[in-house]
N, C-alpha and C positions, 0 to 999 in steps of 0.2 A: 609746881616747877621752881618757885622762889625758894621753898623749903629744901629742895633738892641742891639747888645751887648753893644755899648757906652751909648745907652739910658737907658738900664737896670743898668748900673754902675752909671749913674747919679741919677736915681730914688732911688736906694739903699743908695747913700750918703745923698739924702734928706730925707729919712726915718730915717737915724741916727740922724738928727736934730730935729725930732719931739718932743724930750723931752723939747726942748727950741726953741722958734721962733727966727731965725736968717735970717732976710730978705736978708741981704748983703751976707752971705754965700750962701743961695739959689741962689740968681742972679749970684754968681760967678760960681756955679756948671753948671747952664745951660749954661752960656757964654762958659765954657770950652767944654761942649758937643757939642754946635754949631760949635765951632772952630775945634773940631775933625771931625764933619760931613763935613764941608768945605773941610778939607784936603783928606778925604775919597773920596769925589766927584773929587777932583783934581787928586788924584791917579788913580781913576777908568778911568776917561777921558784919562789920560796919557796911561794907559794900553790898552785902545780901540785903541788909535792912533798906539800904538807899534804893535798891533796885525794885522794891516793892511799890514805890510810889505813895508816899503819905500826904497829908493834908498841905504841908509846907516844909522847906528846908531851911535851916538857919545859915546865915553867912559863914559860919564857922565850919558847918558840914560841907558846904559847897567847896570851900577852900581846902578841906581835908581831902576830898575826892581828886582834886587837881594835884595836890602834893603827892598822893599815893601814885597817881598816873605818871607823874614825872620824876619823882625821886627814885622809885624802884625800877631796876633794870632786870632783864631776864633774857636767856638765849633761846631764840626761836627754833624751829624744826631746821632751819639752814644754818644754825650755829652763829647766828647774827645777833649781837647784843641790841636790844630795843627797849623802848619804854614800856612799862608794864601795862599801861592802858593807851589804846589808841585814841586820836582826837575825836573820833566818832563816839567812842565809849564815854570819854569824859563828857561830852555834850548830852548824851543819853542819861548819865548818872547825875548831872547836876541841873535837873530840872526842878526849879523852885517849888512847883506846886503840880500834883498829878503825875501823869506818866508820858505826856506829849511834848515833844520839842516844838518850837516856834514854827518850824517848817511843817511839821505834821499837822499842828493846830490850824495852820492856814489852809491846808488841804481840807480838813473836816469842816472848818467854818464855812467852806464854800457850799456846803449842803444846803444851807439856808438860802443862799442867793439862787441856787437850782431849784428849789422848792418853789420860791415865789415866781421865777420865770415860768416854770411848767404850769402852776396853778393860774397864773394870770392869763394864760393862752386858752383856758378852758372855758366853754359857754355856760357859765354858771346860770341857773335860774335866779330870779330877782332875790329871793330870800337867802341865798347862798353867796351873794356876790362879795361878801367880806371874808370869805374862807381864806383867800391868800394872805391877808393881813394877820388873821388869827394863827395860821400855821407858820407863817414866816416871822413872827414876833417873839416866839418863845426863847430866843436867846438875846432879846433886849433886855435892858436893865432900867429900873426907875430913875436912876442917876444919870442915864445918857451914855453910860460906859460900855454898853452892850454892842451887838452886831446883828445884822449888817448895816443898819442905819443909824445907829447911835441915838435911837428915840428916847425921849423922857416919859415919865409916867403920864404927864399931861398930854402927850402926842399919841398916846396908845389907848385903844379901846378896853373896856372891862375885860371882854372875852379873851383879848390877846394877852392881858396881864394874868388872867386865870391859867392860860396854857403855860406861861412861864413857871408858875407854882406847880402845875401838874408834872411838867416835864422834869424839873429837878426832883421832885419827890419819887417819880418813877425811876429815874436813873440811879439814885441813891439805894432804892430798895430792890430793884429788879434782881430776880433770882436767876436769870437765864444769860448773864453776861459771862463769856468765857475768861475774862481778865480779872474778875473780882467777885467775891460772894456778896449777896444782898445785905445791907445793913439792917441792924434791929431798928425798930421804930424810934426809940428814944434817941439814938444816935443820929439817925436821919433827921428828926425833928429839931434836934439840937442844931445841927448844921444849917438848917433852914432858918432857924431863929437868928443865927448870926447874918445870914443873907438879908434878913429883914432889917437888922440894924445898920448894916452897910450899904443900903441903898439898892440891893440887887434885886429884891422882889417887893410886890406891892405889900406895905405893912397892914393895911386894912383888910385886904383880901386874905392874907395870911391868918389874921385873927379870925376870920370866918371859917377858914380851913380848919383851924384848931378847935374853936369852940363848937363848931357844927360836927366835929368828929368825922370829918370827911376822910381823914387819913385812916381811921380805924375801919370804917365800912370798907374802904379799898383793900386795906390789910386782910381783913377777914375773908375777902373773896379771892385775892390774887397772891398773897404771901404765904411763906412756910410758917407753920404755927410757932416754930422756934424763933422767928423774928419779931413776933408780937410781944412786947413788953410794956411795962407801965410807962406812960408819958405824963409829965408833969405840965398840965395845961396852962396853970397860972403862971409858972415860971416862963413859959414861952410867949405869953401874951402880955406879961407885966412890963 
């Protein structure tokens, strides 16, 4: 639609010249039009990439989305000139990391609270009394920045810390998610190594996960063969 509007504007300018022949001005008008279309194509390709949700968005990329949304105008089906991106679209296209807005993340994060509440009400036998803690702690972080309780490594049991590693690895490599394909082993393990460095997961347990090739045993049983590639264990644990 923006390309249509640009073409109409160019044609109108040409019509204004019909009183006198001005080939040079005609050429300039169409050059301006083609330049505008090129920029529109670049902006659309940029928004397409933004919409896939990468690891993180730079400040410059966030600002570019906002600029595209407010700078460009188009006429909607009611012939009313409006901003190219709605406020809701700008919010969804300026997510710094992942694909969830803060509001959506809050809704999803509640599943941990619901999990703990449900599990704590069940009459567990003595040897399973810690299940609510194990299941409810897989989104906690070793540095205390996780949720829902903001526990630190020292406040968590070993099984709960293991669950955190297992949950992240499964989420990265799962092949049955409708919103993304499962990652290759090397990519998933590289991301987890960064999580180890920034205090997200237990560093000692992650080293066991790597050196014991737990990831490979899981992959051979549950992942597509195309996902299984070479993993540099020394680099991950170094």
